[in-house]
Each structure stands twice: as C-alpha cells, then as structure tokens.
N, C-alpha and C positions, 0 to 999 in steps of 0.2 A: 110370395116363400119360393117357389121353383126359380124366379133371379137370383134370391139368394145364395141360393147353393150352388147355382148356373155359375155365378162372382165367385165364393169360397172354389169353387173346382177349377176354372181360370185363372186365381190365386196361387193355386196350390202347382197349378203347372207350370207356372212359369216361377217360382221358387224350387221347383224339383230341376228345371231346366237350367237355371244360374246355379243350383249347385252344381250341375252334372258338369257345368261351363269348368267350375274351378278345377286348377290341378295342384297337385303338391306334388312338387318332385325332390327325388330322397340324394343327397350328397354325400357322401361319405371320403372323410379327410382321413388318412394313415399318416401320414410324418407332423404330428401334432406336438404343437405347445400351444400357451398362450396367445404370445404374443400374433403365431399365424395364425389363429381363429376368428381372431380380431380384424385381421386385416382380411381373410376372407368374408369372415361377416360383412363388412363393411362393401365390397364389390359383389353381393349376394346383395345385400339392399339396393341397390343403384338396381340390378337385372331386375328386382320385382316392383321398384317402381316404374320402370322402362315395360311392365308386362302387367299388365294388371288380369287377376284372375287369376296368377301362377303366384305360388308360394315353395321356395326352398326350405328345406326342412334338412340342416347340416349335424351329423354324426361324428363324431369325433371319434377313432380308435387311437390308443397309446400306441407310439410305433413299435415297441418291444412286442405287444401280442396281436398287432394289425392284420400278419398275412393272415394267422392261425383265424381271427374272428371275423374278416370279411370269408375268409372260404367259409367257414361253418355258418354264415349267413348266409351263401350262393347257394352252400348245398340244402338248405333251409327253406328254399324258398324266397326267404326278405334279400331280393333283388335290388339293392342301388340303381338308379338311375344313370346318374353318374358317380364316378367312384376316379380318387386323386389315383395315381397308376405311377409306381418305380418301374425304372426301367426293367428292374431283377422278376418284375413280374409277367410283363407283357406276354411274353411267349406261352406261358402255361393260360392265361385265362385267352388271348389271341386263339394259342393253337387248338387250344379246347370247343371254337368257333362260340363265345359267347360274349366277344365285342361287335361292335355295330362300326360297320366301315363308314370313314368318317368324308371319303374321300370325295363324294359328289355333295356333301354339305361344304369341303372349301372350295370345290371347285366354283360353285356358284357366290363362295363369300365375300363381301366386299375387302377385308384385309386379307385371303389367301396370297394374294401375287406380293403381300410383303413378307412372309416368311421365308425367313436365312434357308441354301440349299439342305445347309447345318441340320434345320430343325424338321424337315421335310424328309431327310434321311434318317433321323432318330423315327420319328412317326410311324416311318414304313418299315421295320427292322424287322415285321413279322410278316409282310408283305404289301397288303394295302393298308393305308395310316388308321390305325384303329385308336390311337388319341393325339392329343393335340403336346406337344412339350412344351413347360411354361418357362423352363429355363436350365440354363446348363450347371453342373456342378462340376471346373473345370481345372485342374491342376495348374498353378502355376506360382512363381518361385517370389517368397517376401523379401525382402533383406531391409537391415540398419544400415540407414545411410554413416548415423554417427559413430557408430562401431568399425563400420569400413576402413574410415575416415582415420579413426585413432589406430586402426591396424598395419596403417600404410597403404594399406588395399586402392589400387585406383581409381576403381568405377568395377560394377555390379559384374556378374561373369556371364560369359556367351556359350562355353564352354562347360561339359564336366571336368575336364584337366584344370580350367581356370577357378572352378567351382570349389574343388580338391586345395589348391594350392591359397583359395582366399579363406578357405576353411580353418587352415592349417595356422594363417595370418591371428584371424582373429584367437585362436585359443591360446596362442602365447601372451593372451593379453592375459593378466591375474583373475580367474574368477570367472574368466568369459569363453563360451564356445562357437566354433564354428556353426554345424548344424542342430535344429532341434527336431534329433532322430525318434522316430515313430516305432518304436520297439513293439508294444504293446496294442492293444485290439486296435482293428482300421487300418492296421499299416501294413500290409499288402499292398495295394497302390506303388509306396516308393521303392520296394523290388523290383515288383513288374519294369516299373518305368525304367528303374537304372539300367535291369537285365537288357530292356529293347535299345534304349540308347546307346549301349555298346555292341549290342548286336549287329544294329542298324539294321533293325526290322521290328514291328511290334504284332505282325502272325501270329499265334500261338501254334500252329499246327504245319506238318508241311504238309504235302500233298497228297501224302499218302497215310495222313492223319497221325503223322509223329511229333510230338510235346515238342517247342523250338527253347524250351526253358533251361538243357542240358548241352548246346549248344555251346562251344569255345566262347563265343563275344558274351553270349548272356549268364558264362560261366563267370567273367571278368565284371561286369556289370555286379552282378553278388557281392563278389569280391570288392567292388569299388565299396560298395554299404557298409561289407565288416572293416575296412582298413580305413573308414570314416570313424566307426567306433571306438577299434583296437586301437587309434591313434590317439585317440583323444579329442579328437574334435566336435565330439558331443558329448553332453552329459552322461555322466557315469549312471548314472536314476535312468536314462531313457530311454534303456532295455529294454522301462515299465510303462512308460509313455505313450498315454492315448489322445484323441482329441484337449480333451480342457488341460492336460500339461504341457500340450506342443505350442499352443497359444499361447499359456500365460509364458512358458520359457521364452518366449516370441517378443511380447510385449512387454515384460521385464527389463530386457536386456539380458538376458542373461546369453543366450546364442544370435547372431546375425542372420539365419536363412533358417524360412521355411517354409515346405512346399504346402498348397492348402487349395481351398475352393473358394470362391468370395462368402460361402457363409463365414470364415472364419473373422472376415475384411470388419463385420459389425463388433466383436468384440474390443479389436485391436487398435480399430478407428477412436472408437472411447476409450481408451487407455493410453494412446499413442500419437503426440502432434504431427501433422498429415504430412511436414516437413522435415518428417526425423526416418519415414519408410517409404518404403515405391517397391510394385512389385512387375518383375519382369519373364518371363518369358520361361519354360523349361531352361538349363544348358543342353548344349547338342553335343553329341556323342563323335565318336570317329568320322561315322558317315555324314557329317553334317546335318543330321537329323533330330529333335526331341520327340518322344513317343509318349505328351502328358495325359494322363489317364480321363477319362470324360465320362459324365453319368447324366441319370436326368429324369426327372419326374413329369409328369403332367395329366391330363381329364380324359378320360375315356368315355364310353357313354355304354352300358351293358345293353346286347341285343335285345332283351328280352323286356324292356321299357315298353308301357304301352304308350309313352308322348315323347317318341322320338325328334319331332321337329323342336320343341319345348328344351328338352334334355340338349339340343346342340345347341338354340339361341344361348342356353344355360354356357356351353362349353365355350363359343365363341366371345359372348359377354369378359366371359373371365380372361380371354385368352388376345382380344384387340389388343394397338398398340397403347395407349391411356393403361386400359388395366394391366398389364403384363409391365408397364413400364413403375407401376404403382406396387407391384408383387414382387419385381424381380430388389427392387431397394428396399422393401421390408424384411425377406426372407433371402437374399444373399444368393443371389443363381445371375449368373446372365442373362440378356431379356432378349426371342426370337427371333425377332423381327428387324430387315432391314432400314439402317439407320438411326438404330437408336444407340449405339455409339455417340453418333451426336447432340445426347442430353448433355448439359454441362453435369450432370450426378455422373457420369460415366465416363468424361473428360478429362478424369485426373491419371497422376501417377500410379497412382493404386488400381485402377482399374487398366490399366494401357497393358500390363504382361495380359490379361488372359483375350482380349481382343485382338494385338498380335498374335495370338495362337490361333487365334478363330482365322483370321483373313495373312496368314505369315504359310507359304508352301515348303517351308523347314519343319513346319509342326502338325505332325499327325495324330490328330486326337484318339486315342488307345479305346475302347473299346472292351469292357469285359466279357468272355465267354459263358454269361449270365446263364445261357441256354443247355450250360452241362448240368444235372439232377443233382451232383454233388460239389458243384462251385461253393456252395456258403458254405458247406465245414470245409473247403477246403483255402478259403477265402480269412473265414473266422477265427480256425481254430488248426490247422492242421499248419499252414505258413508260418503262422505267430509263435508256436511253440517250437517249433523245428529253426525260424530262424532267431527265436533266443539264446536255443543251445549253442549255434553259429555265432552269435556275439558274442556270446561268453567265453571262447575258446574250444569247445567243446565237442562241433563239429567243423569242421571245409565247407568252401563253396562250392566243389565239387558233390559233395556227400548230396547237400540243400539240392543242388539242380538234379541231379538223379532222381532223387525221391519225389521231386515237383513234380519232374518229367516223369516219370513211372507211370504216377496216380492219374496225372490229364490226359495221356495218351489212352490208358482205361478206360476213362469218363467218358473219353471221344468217342473210342470205339464201340461203347454198348449205348451213345447218344445215335451214334450212324446203324445200327442195326436195329432202331425202331424208326428210321426215318419208311 
C-alpha cells in the first residue's frame, strides 16, 4: 500500500510539473476584421506547432472601441502578454513604462539584420524598440491608365503642377473627375501632404515650437486642395467622402487619381484589371520633394508578462520574413524586411510606387505628431469640419491655416511643458 501511495505521489508530482510547464500567452488584436483574424490565427497555429506546451489565446477587439477596451483591461490588471500596437498608442504605453524593450531580443534574432532601417526607426520612436512594426501604411498615388489616355494625358504626373493639369484634363471628360478627394472622415492626410509638398518640409514645428501650417508655402498647399475641388476637378459629393467612397470612386472609373495606402489595393485589385491602373509616388512640390504620410502598427510585449521569452518568440514568429510576407499580402501593408520587394507579388506596377517612395531620396515619409494629446481630436474632427467649410467656399485657405496652426502650437506648448 505504501508503494501505491508513493506511486500516486510521484504521478501527481509529474502531472503538476507538466501543467506548470504549459504556458498560455494572451495576444490582443485591435485592428480587427474576420480576414485579419483568420490570417493571424493561421500564423499563431504555426507558432504553437513549433513551440510545444505554449498556447496562444487571441482576443479580438473591435477597432472603434479598442483603445478604451485595452486601457480598461490594463487598468484592471488583465494585461495581455502581446498586443497589436498602433503607432498612435506607442508613446502612451512606452512612456508609462509598460512595454518591454525588445532591443536585446532583436540583436540576438536571426532575422534582426534584415529589418529595414525604416522599420527600426519606427520601432524606436519612443526611445528603445518597444515594438516590431509588421508593415507600413504609406500614401502613394493610384492612377487610371485608361482615363489618362482618353483625356490625352501623356503619362502619370511626377509633380503637383502636372497632377493639377492632368486632373483638369480628365475632368473635361463627360461624367469624369480627376481626383478622388477625401473630404470626409480620414481626410486629414491629404491636407497635411499637400501643405508639406508646397512648403518644402514636413516639419510640423519650428525650433521655438510654432506650427508651420500657416507658413506661406503651407497655405499654398491648402489652396491647392481647395482649387482641385472648387475648379471641378473632384466629384461634387466628395466633400463628404471617406475611405469606402474614394476607393469605390476609383475602381468605378469615376475619378482618375486616388492617394491611398496599400490596404486600398485589395478592394481595387478585385474589381479592376491589373493592366488598367498602377501606383506612383506622391507628386513632388516646388522643392522637388514629396512628403507622403506613413503610419504603421506592430507587435509589442507588455513588461508585466511572466513569459517574456515565449512572448518574444511569438512576436519573432509573427515577424519573420515568411510570416511577414503572408501578413503583408493579406492585410495590405508594405513588408518590413530587406529584399521583400523581390517577391513576385510585390514586383508589379501596383506596388512600385510605394517601394519607390521608401527608397527614393526625394520622398520623405511624414509621421503625424501623435504624441500631442489632442491630435486625435484635431485630425478626426477639427480638420474635417473646418476643411469642409472651406471646400464649400465659406472660409479661405489662410483662415484654415491660421486656426490649425494656433491649435497645434498650443498643443505643442502643453506637450513641451509636460516633458
């Protein structure tokens, strides 16, 4: 009987140690859609198969409430091990010392050396690398080859002046417009890019903290956008267009030009023959430079995790060249490893514009000042409402520029004082 109890005790100890050895990682995704979750789950399945004893629980938060829901989880102590981290949240979580530095992990990683310099720069926006970006949302210009040919435009525009002229020529066609203007939700990027292009710089502030949005060049860029609409080179109802409307406006052949990120390519490629359209870099301004906006998201590890090595291994598995290529193709982002542009999927006219922007000295990607506390209000509400008033002729470009600059200058001063 003593031997029986001893055997039971040994078995119980083995079972306990086995259970103790099993690890569950909690991964929160925040830019959620069924297709993205399906792709993420497939990559996680590969990780689990290669890491015996480690299970990953995916928690999918709807984007509209993701910021508040994640903040509530963290505040309540229900902190995930790994989180999908948008660029606009990075400063908040890194600044409050809640994210693990990934610098040592990257330096010891087989694939760390193939990360592009821009990937590392973005990872280190808040000091150390507190995330591995999984790809970039970079603006470039889609154009409809058939509409340009029909309008007698020789080729895609390289400069803002050529872009204006081409838009004018296409708009002379019955029922057609040059530019798919995003006058509604999400339209801030267009105003910022055109202002920077005409002003020759994407610096948001002078050395003494004043916004550059009401400098003469910036005002010309804002006027450029107003001219496109008020001269009839954009559809009349585009004053209210958001993402879905501008993308539909392009693939339906309503307008010839669309500035968008690679995620728009998925819907367009489903509805337009590849031979009918291509993507070029954003047109350059008088300085010979263009300043396409760039956004990104990636994978971060929370400092509070009890399984940092396993969490890092998960991030590494999601970020290796093969997994990142799969993710990029399904989600619509520019991949993060050197040589990715040699993949046949990306060696097309449709992707050329984005890679040209990443590799060309005349293209300087613009990072929005998301560290400003009220940037979210400024970009999602203030710019849209005031710009719509100007598009409809109720305000001038100078009015917009002065109001935007005063707001941002005040926000920058608040941020500076808190440092």
